[in-house]
N, C-alpha and C positions, 0 to 999 in steps of 0.2 A: 488624701494629702499626708494626712498625721505618721502613715507607715511611709510614707517617700521622704520625708520628713527624718524620722526616726529610723530609717536604713543609713541616710548620709552622715546622721548624727555619731552612730555605730562605727559606721567606714571611717569617720573624721580622728575618733577616738584609738582605733585600731593603730593607724596609721602613726598617731603622735606616740602612742606606746611602743611600738615594733622601731622609730626611729629614735625612742629614748637607750631602746635597750642595744642597737648598736652604735651609738656615741658613746664610746669610752667610756661606759658605765662598769668595766669588770677592773679587776686590778691589773697591774701591767704582770705581765710575765715574759718568762726566755725560754726559748727551746735550746736543750742542750743537746740534741741529734749530733754528730759528727757532721762537717761542713762537707758540702757534694763531694769536693776531690779526694778527702779521707773514704768516703766510699766509695770511688772510681779505683782508686788506683789501689792492685793486688798488694796482699799481705806479704813478708818478708820469709819465705819459710826457713827455719834448719834444714841445713844441708846433715845428713847423716853418714855420708857416704864419704866423709872424708878419711885421710890417711894417717895413722897414728904418727906423727912425727916430731922427734923432740921429747920433752922432758915428761912423763907422764904427771906430772903435777899441775901441766898447764891444759889438759884433753877435758871436755865436759862442760854440761849448763852454770858448775859452781868450781873451776881452778882455783887451787889451795893458793897464791899469789896474786890473785886478782883483787881489786875494791870489792865495795858492797855496793855500787850502785846498781839500780831498776836497769834491764835491760830486756825483758822478755815481759809478755802479754801477763799481765796479773800481778808484774811487782810493784812495789811500791814505794811513788816519791812523794814528797813533803816539798809542798810548794810554800813559799815565803811571801806571804801577799800584802807587801806595802805600797799603796795607792793615794795620790794627792791630786788635786784639781785646786786651780785657783785659777778665778778669771773676772774681768770686772768689764761693762760695757755700759757705756752712758752715751744716748740718742737725743736730741732735739732736734724740731722743725717747727717754723712759725711761715707762715703765708698770711697772705694779706690783700684782698681784692678790694677797687672801688671804680664805679663806672658811671656818670651822667651823662645823661642826652638830655637834648630840647628839640623839641621838632615844633614850628609858628609860618603858618603863612596865610593872606587875605585872600579873602574870597574872588574878588577880581584886582587887574594892575593896572595902573595909568600910564601912558606916554608922557603926561607931564607938561602936553603942547598947548591944555588948555587949562587955566586956573578954575575955572569953575564945575569941569571937569573932574579934575583931580581931588579937589572939596569935597564933589557927592561920591567919589571910590570911596575915598578916606571915610565918612562916614559912614558906606555901606560895610566896608571890611571890619569897623568897630562893632558893627550888629552881630557880624558873622563871621567873624575870627576865628580860625582852626590852630591851636594850639596844645601841646602835649612835651610833660614834663618828666623826666624820672630820672630816680636816683641809687643804685644798690650799692651795699658793701657787703664785705665778703670778708672772715677773717678766722684763722687757726693758729691751734699751737698745741703745741703738743712737746711733752718730754717725758724721759724714761732712763731708768740707773738698774743694773743688774751687778747684783758681786756674789763673789763663791767662795767656799774656802774649807774646801771638806776633805779629809784622813781615815783612812781605813789599813791597818794592819793585823794582822794576825796569821796564821798559822794553819792551814790542811792537808791531807795525806789524799794524796791520790792515786789512782789505777791505772797501766798501762792496758786501755781497751782492744790498741789495734799498731802492731809495729809497722811501720810503712815501705814499701817497696824503698824508697831512699833510706832507712834508716831512720826518719823522724818517726816518735810517738804519740799517737793520740791519747790524753789520758784526759779521766773523769773523777771527780773525786764530793765526797759531802758530807757534813758533819751537823749533826741535830743535838743539841741541848736543852733540856727542858727542867728550869728549875722557878719552883713557886707556880708551876703554871703558867709558865712563861716561854714560851720558845724559840729558840733562834736558831735558824737555819741560814747555814752555808754551804754555796754548791759554783764549783767549779771545772773549767771544762775550756781544752783546747790542743794546741801541737806544741811540741818541744823539741829541739836537737839535744841528742843524749851529749853533747859537748859542753851543753849548757849546764849539766848537775855538775854540783861540785861533789869533792871529793867524801862531804857528808851527804853525799844523796837529796841532796836539798836542791831547788831551783827557784829562783824571782821571780815572782810572777810580771815582770816585763820582760823576760824574756819567752812570754805564751803566745804565739802566733794563735789567730782567729779567739781569741782570751773572753769567755765568759767567767761574770763572776756575780752570783746572787746572794743578796744579805738581807733577809727577814727576818720578823717577828712575828708571832701570831699569840693570841692570850687577850684579856680583859683591856690592857692596856695599850693595845692596839684596835680592840671593836670599839674602844670609850672616844680614842681621838680619828674616828674614820664616820666620813658621811652616811647615813642612808641611803639606799636606793632610789626612795622616794625622793631624796633632795638632788641626786643624779639625775633624776628622769628630767624634774622639774627645770634644770642647769640646761641640760642638753634640750631643750623642745624651748626655751626661752628666748625668745627673738631679741631681746634689748640688752 
């Protein structure tokens, strides 16, 4: 009996622990792998068999009179991140329900033809009267509101990872800053059009398709403001 109880206790604890480990206990992560269509679309291959037509100053990978926009794999483009988000939500709900039930009846019923019989039936019903009363009330009231106002502005240099067949670029960039044992990391990835790159080789983050932007800090301050894994497990399995 003791072995069986111990077995079930250990099994229950293991289930609780594993369920807690899988209930959003880890930090949110972001996958910067290229989208599926970027992987499926073939790269734009440079054609080397062009004929030397026109001025000699306009040929090659770096023409003399061309601008300095990123055009090839491993070229660098500056991404100007300017993101802002504002939202305000308010909701309220109120429910109320009331119900009353009454059931009563005598054991016998008189036809009323004979006064003596009716009097006797009334006395019997007074002793064996069947009655039932119930009342129920239910009320619910809920209210919530949420307001968000966030802004993020910075610049990150990204590298062209792949030139797609339609001429678009898949870019990825990362920047890490370490100051006083506090590390700040900014990472960005997505698909851009070469036409959106301005003359200064810059592009706005609002013009990036499949954009993924990550900003996080690591260090003592981040650890001090972070819940411990024990608290996360308790919150994950606590049903109330």
